[in-house]
N, C-alpha and C positions, 0 to 999 in steps of 0.2 A: 504494500500500500504506500503510495507516494505521500509526501508531506502535504501536497496540494489537496489530495483527496481526504486526508486526515482532517485538514482544516475545514473542508466543506462539511464533513460529517459532524464535527463539533458545532459548527454554525447551524446546521440543520437541527441537531438535537436541541439547541437553545431556542430555535424558532418554535419547535413543537412544544417545548415546555412553557413558553410565554403565551402562546395562543390559548384562548379560553373557550373556543367554540366546541371542539371535540375533546372528550375526556381522553386522557393519556392511555388508559388501558385498551382503548379501541384502536390505538395506533401502534402498539408495542409489538414490533416484529423486526428482528435484527437484519434479516436479509433485505426486506423492503426498504428499511431506513438507509441501508448502504446503497441500494440500487438508485433510490431517488437522489440521494446526496451526490453520488458519483455519476449521475445521469446515464445509468445503464438499465437494461432490462432486468427485471427481477427473475431469479432462478427459482422456479417452483418445483415442488415434489409432484409425483404422479397424481395423488388425490387433490392436491391444491390446484393443479392445472384444470381439473374438471370443474372445481368450484369457481375458478376465475371465469371460465367459459360460461357457466350458468349465470354468474353475476353480471357478465357483460350483456347477456340477452335481457336479464331482469332489469338492468339499468335503462335499457331502451324502452321497456314497457312499464316502467315505474313500479316494479314489484321487488325492489332490492330489500326493503325493510322486511318483507315477508320471508325472503330467503334467509336473512340474518336470523329471524325468529326461529325458523325451522332448523337450521344448522345448530343454533344455540340450544334449542330444545333437546336435540339428540345428545349433545355433550352434557348438558345439565342432568338429563335423565340417567345417563351412564354413571356419573359420579354419585348421584343421589341413591340409586339402587344399591351400589356397592357399599355405601355407608349405612343405609337404612336396614339392610338385611341382617347386619350384625350389631346394630346400635343397642337394642334392648338388652341383650345378654352381656354386652361388654362395657356398658356405660360405667364410668368410674363412680365409686361411692364417696370418695373424698374430693373436696374442691381442688381444682388445678389453678395455680397462679401463673405458671410460665409454660410456654409451648416452644419446642424446638422443631422447626419445620425444615427437614432435609429432603433430599431426592435421590439418595443412594450414591453420592459422590465418594471417590476413593478415600478422600481425606476426612470423611464424615465421622468415623469412629473417634479419631483423635480430637476433632472439634467438639464432639458431644461430651467426651470425657472432661475437656476443659470447661465446657458449659456447666456440667453438673458440679464442678468444683467451685463455681462462682457463687452459688446460693444454696441454701437448705430448703428453700420454698418448694412446695409440691410441683413437679414438672411432668410434662407429657411430651413424648417424641412421636412425630408423625412423618410419613413419607408422602410427599405430594405427587410423585409419579405413580406409585402403586396404590395410593389412597389408603395406606396402612396407618392404623392408629386413630384415624378420624372418628371411628365409631365409639371411641372412649369418651367423647363428649356428645351431648345431645344432637341428633340429626334434625335439621330444620324441616318443616312440613313442605311437601312439594308445592302446595298451593302458594306459599309465600315466595318460593323460588320462581314459580311461574309468573306471579304478579310483577316481580322485579324484572323478569325477562321481557315481558310485554312493555313495561315502562321504558326500558333502555333500547329495545329493538326499533320501535316505531317512532320515527322522527330522526333516526341516525343519518339517513341519506341527506335530509335537509341540512343537517349540521355539517356534514362533510362537503357538500356543495358550496356552503357559505363560508368555509374556512379559508386559510391562507392558500396562496396559489399552488404551493408544492403539494398540498393535500388535494385540493379540488381538481387539479389537472391529472391526478392519479386516483380519481374517485373509485373506479372499479377495484383497483388493487387494495385500497384501504378499506373499502366495504367488505371485501373478501376476508381481510385480516380481522375486521370487527366480527364477522360471522364466526370465525374460528375461535375468537377470544371470549365472546360474550357468555357462552354457557358456563365456562369455568369461573368467570368473574362473578356472575349472578349467584351461582351456588355458594361461593365463598363469602359474598356479602351477607347472606343469611346465616351461614355457618358461624362467622365471626361475631355477628350480632348476638346469637345464642351463647357463644363462648364468653362474651362479656358478662351476660346475665348469670352465667355459671361460675363466674369468679376469676376468669383469666385476666391478667393485668398486663401482659406483654407477650409478644411473639418474636422469636429470632428466626430469620430466614437465611438460608444459604444461597438463594437465588431470588433475583428481583422480578419474579414472574407475576402472573395474574392474581394468585392468592395474596401476594404482598400488596398489590394495588387495592384489593378488596378490603384487606385488614386496615390499611391506612384510611380508606374512605369511610370505614365504620368507626374511625377515631379510636382504634385500639392501638396503643403504642407498639411500634414495630422497629426491630433492629436488623440491620444487614451485616452479616458476618462473612467476610470474603473467604472463599474456599480455594481460589485459584485465580490466575490472571483473568481480567475482565475484558470482554469485547467492547470496543469503543462505541459500537452501535446500540448498546443496551440503553433503553429508555427507562431511567430509574424513577420510581415513585419517591415521594418526599419522606424517607425514613426518619424516625426520631434520632437514630444514631447509626453511623457507619463505622465498622471496625475493619480497617484496611491494612494489608500487610506489605505493600510496596509504596515507595515514596512518590513515584510518578503518578500512580493512580490516586493517591491522597491529594496531590496537587491538582489533578484534573477535577476530582469531585468537589474540591473546595472552590472551584470556579462556578459550580452549579448550586451548591448548598452553603448554608451558614458554616463558618469556620468551626464553631463550637459543636457541630454535629459530626464532623469527620475526624476520626481518631486513628493514629498510626500505631498499629500493633504488629511489629515485625515478626516474621517467622524465625524460629530457632532451629539451626541445623547442628547436629552433633558432629558431623565430619564433612568438611568441605574439601573436595579433591579437585584435581585439574579437570577442566571442562572437556568433555569428550565429543563435542560437535554433534550432539544427538538431539533430534526433535522427538518428543514423546507426546502422542495423542491419547488422551484419556476418555474412556467411556463412549466410543463411537457407536456402540450397539444400542444406546438409548436413543429412540427416535432415529433409527439408523438411516432411513431414506433421506431425511433432511440433513443429518450430520455428514453423510458422504458428500452431499452437494456442497455444504458449507466448507468442508475440508479441502475442496479441490484446488483452490488457488494457493492455500498454504502449503499443501503437499508439493505442488509444482515448484514453488519457491525453494522448498527444502531440497528437491531433486536438483534444481539449478545450482544450489550452493554446495552440492555434494555432501549433504548431511546424512548421517545414519538415521533412519526413521524407525521408531518403535511405536507400535500401536498396542495400547493396553486396554482391553475391553473389561467390562464388569464381570464379576464371578458368575453371573447368570447368562453369559453369552452362549448361544447354541452353536452346534457344529455347522448348521446352515449359514448362520451369520458370519462365522469365521471364514467359511468358504467364499462368501461374497466379498469380504474384506481382502482376502488373498487374491481374488480375481481382479479387483479394482487396483490394488497396490501390491504387486508381486515382489517389489523390492523391499517391502517393509518387514520387520520382525514382529511377530505376534507375541506379546509378552504373556507370561503366566500370571493371571490375575490372583492366584492363590499366594504368590510371593508378596510380602509386604511392600507397599509402594516405596518406602524409604530405602529398602534394600535394593529394589529394582533400579 
């Protein structure tokens, strides 16, 4: 990525943050933000391509809000059913004050151990990718999620058309992202509303995703804990605190948020050795179709620089997923996920 493109991305992120017409959760997509800022066509996954085609037709016949609602409904239903079916028998008997919201990152066990050492207050750990642990808190009624979904779906096209030029001229793309985001966002708006009533006082997130947007919009204190290097195209919600482990990223976030919100917490390394000119890609098998697309330019850069490439999937990687990765990148070493990351 050239310095010129980096500058354009930063400027575009700032434009998105200061515009007040479209809520940020409806715009949050790293690939689209990059594409618009760099004036390039967005690279979509197979299912996303279908949605964009449908949305393009719906935009012509003024049915985009209906498509947003339908796509959002399927996603909201999927999460709600997974949580609801186990909620009654797994609901915690004691009040929870803190929630640790991870997604299965390789560094998560270490971060969770540190998290638990910070306070003796009752805590709950959840996984936002697999929806694990969510059932330990009360599940919202689907009727409440549905009302929220209707409220945010209808009228979204008008907002996007009336927004800044960079959004309105890419209306179909941003409407498609809104459709993909809205189900997740609306479920978590209701989920965090109930969590507050149940006694939760703060949530720590390892990713600045839609559950974090929903948490902050429900005015439940939210903390961002960095787990690895951050993409420049992440559209961050306004966390109450940021715990960041690299100085460059601290400096960047302090240009977007109050200085007293962004804290530098450097990582501690037991043994620093000579650099081996290696690029390691972590967890590409999570949302693999999208990840392989996102990796493409970075992998080409590494090949051009003659770097050794190590791909480290999660421990739940399947043989079929490994085969796809090997086919796409035969020059890469597939790391053993059972080996501790620090040893690898």
